[in-house]
N, C-alpha and C positions, 0 to 999 in steps of 0.2 A: 875406522872411515871407511870400513867397510860394513858397516852395520848402515851407516849413515847413509850410503852409495844405495843399500836393499831399502832404505825407508824411503827414498828418494825417488827409487822407479818405482817402488810398492802406490807411491801418492798420485805418480804422473799416470800410473795404469787405471786405477782408480778413479782421476777426476777425469780422463778420456771414455772412461766405461758411460761413466754417471752422464758426459755432454754426450754420446753416442743414443744414450738410452731416452733423454729427455728430447734431444732435436730428432726422435726418428721419425716421427709425423707432426706437423703444423699444426692438424685438426685434432689433436691429441693432446689433452693437458698433462700428459705421463701421470709421473706415479703421484697419488695421492696420499698425504701425510695422514690427513685424519677424514675418513670419505664418510663418516655421520655428519659432521658439519660442514662438509663438501656440497654433498647432498641430504639438505636439511626437509625434513617433514613437515617446516612451517607450514600455516595457513595464511599465505598473501590474502588480504581483505579486499576487497571488491574486486579481484582477479577471476578469474576462469579456473576452474583443477577440478580434479577427478578424485579429490582424496574424500574418504568416507568419514562419516563425521563418526562412528563407531570406533574410526583406529587414530585416532587424537583427542587431544583434552581441547574441544570446539565446542563454543555456544555461541548460536548464531543469532544473540540480542548485543543491542549496544550496555555497554556497562551504565550501573545506572549512574543518574546525573549526567548520561551524557544523552545525544542525537545520533541519529546516522546522518550521514551527511546527504545536501538537498533536503531533509523532511521537514516540514514543521517544527514547532515546537510542541512538546508534549503537553499533554491533555493529562491533567494535574489532578480532576475534580476523582474524590472518591468514590467507589460504587455502591451505593446505599441511598437511603431515603434522601437524607443532605445533600449529595453530593449532586443528585437528580432535581431536587428544588433548586439549588445553585447554577444549573447547567441553564436556568433561561437568559442571564445575563452573558454568556459567552456569545461572541461575537462572531462572523465568520471573518479569517485572516486574510484572504482571497479577493482579489478586485474581481468585479462582473468577467464572468468568463464569456471570451469572444467566440463567435461561430464555431468556429474548428474545435475549440475544447468544450462546447457544448457538444458538438456532438462526440467529443469523445465521453461526457458524461453521460450521456442520453446510452451511448453501447453499456458503459460500466453499470448502469440501473436495469438495462434489459438482462445483463448475463447474470448479477448478482440480487435485482428487486422482482424484477418484473414475474419470475418464476410465481411469487406469490400475491403480490400488491398488484399485478397486471400491468401489461403497457399504459395504460389507460387511468393507474393510478387507484382505480376502482374495485381494487381487493378482487378479481375475477382471472389471477393467474391459476395455470393448471393445477398448482399444489393445491392452492384455497377452493376450486369448485371441483377439485377431484376428491375433496374430503383428506386429504394428505395433512394438511397442515391447519386448526381449525381458529375462529377469531380471529383471522387476518384483518389488519388495520385498511380500512377504506380511506386513501388518502385525502377523498377530495370532500369528503364532510370537514365540515367547519372547524370542528377543535382539533383537526388536523393541518387546517390554511392555517391557522390561527397558532399554531405553537411556534414558538422561538425558535431560530435556528440550533441555539445552543442546545436545547434540550431533545435535537431531535436527532445533532449529532452526537448526543451522550448515547440514546439509544441504539445509534448504527455503532458506537464502539465497545459498549458493554452488554449490550442485546437488551428486550424488554418484552417480559409474558412471554407468549412464543417465539419471537425472533431472538435466534443469537446472535453472539458478536458476530461482527465482521470488521475486526482488527486485523485479524490475522490474512483476510483476503483482499483486503483494501488500504493502502495506505491515508493517513491523513490528508494530504492533499486530496486523493482521490474521494476520501467520502466529502470531505466539501462540495468539491464538486457535485456527487450524485445529489447535495442536499441541494444545491445550487437550481440544478435540474429541476429538481420538485417542486420547489418554491417557484418555478419558471413556469411549468405547469398546471400548479395550483393556481395561479394570478392568470392565465389564459381560461380555464376552468371558470374561475370567480367574475371575468369580464363578459364572456360567451352567457354566463346565467343571469348576470346586471342589464344585457343588452336584449337577452328573451325576456326579459320581465318587464322592460321599460316599451319594448313593441306592443308585448301582450297588452299595458294598461293602456297603450296609446289605441288599439286599436278597440278596447272596451269601451274609451271615452268618446270614443269615433261614435260606436253605435248607442252611446247614453245621449248624443248630442242629438245624432237622428231622431230618436224618438221622441 
């Protein structure tokens, strides 16, 4: 009987101690049984954090066969001559850009492309004129004006000749936006050239009539 009373008393004391320890502060969780699980070092996708990649087993690329949230479907053509030839049939998945989106596309072009191709697409960027990057494509030439958007996207994605890949600098959507901007500028240049030719031809015809 005496032992039972001692056990009961001990149990009550232990219970009171646990209660006081757990209720010491409403802001503290109390004693943590498994701190490694409570304070996990797991990387939460799409959440801001200060974890360093070398401290955890983290790969910042989508799992093979998946795409990032909000990203366009993957560009699956191989990086070889066959893929380059097939790229001409790839269509632009974006709808025509509005004025705000076109302004953003121009900004992206100026940051990433104009340093070589120039703001006027005429290969007069500072790296080209300074001789830092040789043989820069003049995007106002007919061969580039006529280049399919898919082939242009292939070149921006994988790189071509002296131009490296921009797949890590620009998302798929941003690459297509830049291409829409380039095509819009090429179209303006073509219309301007046609207008000049028409005006020149009219003047020559009128002079011929006067003679």
